[in-house]
N, C-alpha and C positions, 0 to 999 in steps of 0.2 A: 409201788409194786407193779402197776400197769406199765410204767416206763421201763422197769427192769425186765419184765417178761416179753417186751416187744421183740428183742432180737431172737428169742426162742421160737417165734412164729416161723422164721425162715428154716429153722432146724426141723420143725414138725411138718410144715406145709410143703417145703421143697422136696424131701424124699417121697412124699405121697405123689406129687406131680411126676417125678421121675419113674416111679413104679407103674403108674397108670400109662405113661407114655411107652415104656418098654413092653408092657403087657398088651398094648393095643386094645385097651378096654374103652369102649365108648362111654363117656362120662354121663351123657343123658340116659343111657340104658342102665348105667350103674346106679343112678340115683332114683330110678323108677322102682315102684313096688314097695316103697317105704310106708310105714303107718301114716295115716292122715294127720295124726298129732304132730309128727315130725315136720310136715309141711306147714302146719299152722304155726308151730313154734318158730320155725325158720323164717316165715313171713313176718311174724311179730318182731323178731330180732332185727331183721333188715329194716323194718319201719322205724324201730327204736334208734338204730344207728343213723338212719337218714335224718330223722328229726333232731337227734342229739347233736349231730354234726353242725347243723345250721344254728341251733341254739347256742352251742359253745362258741362258734365263730362270732356270734353277735355279742356275747358278754366278754370276749377276749379282744380288746383293741390292739393287742400285740403279743409277742412272745414274752412271758414273764422271765426276768433275769435278775440275778443278784450280784452286786459288786460290793463285797465287804458287808457293811451294815446298811447299805443302800439298796433299794429295790425299785425296779423299773418295768414298764411295758415297752418293749422294743418294737415300734411300729415302723418297719423298713428304715431303720437308722434314727428315727425320732424317738428319744427316750422320754417316757412319761413317768414321773416319780409317783410311787405308791407306797403304802405302809406295809408292815409285816403281815397284818391280817389279810389285806387285799392280795398280797403275794401268795400266801398259803391258799387262799380261795382260788386264785388263778391257776396254781399248780394242780389243784383238784380238777378244775375244768379241763386243763390240758391232759390230765391223766384219763379223763372220760373220753377224749378224742382217741387216744391210743387204745383204750379198752374196747371201744366199739369195733375197731379194725381187728383186734384180737379175737373178739367173739365170732366174727365172720370166718376168719382164717382157721382158728382152732376148731370151730364147729364143723366147717366144711371138710377139713383134714380128718377129723375124727369120724365123720360119716363115711368118707371114702375108705378109710382104713377098716372100718367095721364091715363094709360091704365086700371089700377085697378078701378079708378074712372069712366072710361067709361063703364066698365062692370057693376058696381053698378047702373049706371044711364040708362043702356040699350043702350047706344050709340055704344058700341063695343060688337059684337056677337062672343064669344069665341067658335070656333069649336074645340071640344076636340077629335074628331075622326081622327086618322091618316089615310091618304089615298095617294097613289101614283099609279095611274092606269098603268103607263108605267112599273114600277117595278113589279106590280102584273101580268101584261099581259106577260111580258118577264122576268122571275125571273133571278137574278144574279146567277153565278155559286157558288157552295159550296166553302168556308164557308161563303160567303157573304149572302147567303140565304139558307134556309133548308125547305124541305117539310116533314111534320110529319103526320102520320095517327093515329087517336085516336078512341077508342071505349068505349062507356059508356052505362049503363043501364038506364040512365035518358032520358027523352024526350027532344026534342029541347026547348020546353017551360020551362021546369025545368032548363035546362042549361042557358037559357037567364035570368031567375030570379036570378040565383046564380052568374053569371059572374061579374056583376057590384055591387054586394052586398059588401059593405066595411067591412073589418074585425073590430072587437072591437078595439077602439082607447084608448090606455093607456096614462098615464101622460107623458111618454117619447116618444110619437109617433113623436115628432118633429125630433128626431134623428133616427127613425126607418128606416131600409133599404127597407122595403116593406110596402106599404100602399094600397094594393089591386090593382084593375084594373080600367082603364077609357077608354071610347070610345063609340061606338055605336053597339047595338046588335039587332038582329031580329031572327025570327024562321027559317030563311034561311041562314043567314050569320052574322058574327060579325067582327069588327075591334077594337082591343084593344092594349093597351100598359100598362106598369106598372105606377101606380099613385105615385106621390111624387114630391118633389122639384127638384130632379136631372133631368138633361137633358137626355131624352131617345133616344138612338141611334137605337133601333130596335122596330118593332111592328109586330103584328100577324094578319093574315086574315084567318078566319075559315069559312068553308061552311059545313052545315049539310047534311047528307045523311043516307042511310040505309046499314048496314053491318050485314048479318046473323040474321035478325030480331031485331037487336038493333040499336041504334043511332051511326052513324059514323061521324067523323069530319075530313075533309081535312084541314090541318093547314099549311099555308105558313108563315114562319118567316123570315123576311128580314130586312137588314139594311136600314135606311132611306137615301135618296139621299144626303141631305146637309151635314150630318156628314161624309159620304164617300168622298164628294168633298172637305170638309175641311181637312180631313186627307191626301188626295192626294195632295192638294195644299201645305200643310205644308211640305210634303216630297220633293216636287219640289222646293219650294221657300226658304226653310231653307239654302241649299247650296248657292243659289244665294245671299241671304242676307249676309251670312257669307263672301262670296267673295267680295261683295260690301263694307262691313265694313273694310275688310283688305285693299282693294284698296284705301279707303278714309282715311286711317291712323288710324283706330281703330282696331288694331289686336285683334281678339278674339281667345281664345284657341280652339283647334280642338275638345276637349272633350265636349265643349258646343254644337257644332253642333251634335256630336254623341248623346248627352243627348236629344236634341230636337227631333231627328229622332227616336231613339230607345225607349226612355221613353215617349216622347210626342205622336208621331204617333202610335208607337207599343203598348204602354201602353193603349192608348185610344181604340185601336182596340180590345185588350184583354178584356178591360172593357166592350165593346159592346158585345163580345161573352158571357161574364158572365151575362150580362143583358138578353140575349136571353135564357140562361139556366134557369135563375130564372123566366122569363116570362112563359116558357113552364111549369115549375113546378107549377106556380100559376094557369094556365089554367087547368092543369090536376087535381089539388086539387079542383078547383071550380066546375068542371064538373064530378068529381069522375070517370075520364077516365083512361084507360090504353093505353100505346103506342103499336101500331101494328108494329111489325118488318117489314122492307122492303121486307124480303124474304117471308113473309106470303102472300098467294094469295089474302086475303082480302084487303091488302094494295093497290093492283092494282085496286080494285073496287072503291077506293076513289080517286086515283090519275090518 
């Protein structure tokens, strides 16, 4: 049954991804606000799939295959003869590998579909404005946060009207890296992040002021709390998981640990810095603003 259901995963999960992409719904915001029990069950399922994967890989020396009345484990071309009972047990183990992936994709697709339906019916209120009062009140040190001064000839009212105006949408906008800004704006301040299906690791808080007879903007660009906590946890937990797997009899190559830490955590951090760069460029483009150098006395008037 698990093997037969596996192709249906793509029929369920695929349309969900397309709907979220076209609707420009941030997935992290979509999954927020669920009951605590959902997060607990989801974490337990992920843990089960992780442990089950390594257990099944250990008891399966190869892919179970049948050739008439003969049964084998196919270990990269090396055929290991087995009996009928061993073949049936191996097929059960292989089905558990597939069922674990099905639990993740079916469950994730169901939750997203449930939340999207809640938005359409008004049951779920999607707050699209990023906000973290602690991070804004006590900014993180550079490069985790950055304060930028901007100056524009536009009035705050004109900036507000332009900030959330989406750019023209082409036929290939599903694959576009930039789809405008989303958030909340007013004539005193705004909180925005880039719009799109990608998870956003940074957001910007801007406050309007006056600089030399023109409009000034004090812009705080900061990483969000949960992405930073996830990156930090991955750096700490990756060596512990690697040591646990080695002690449990599942030796993992050291380069796998290096890949997770360097390319997983480090790569995502660089990705966040690139998001911040593109976010600043979009804000400057929308407000027709120029950046005030930190050495300029007008910069101190804003900060």
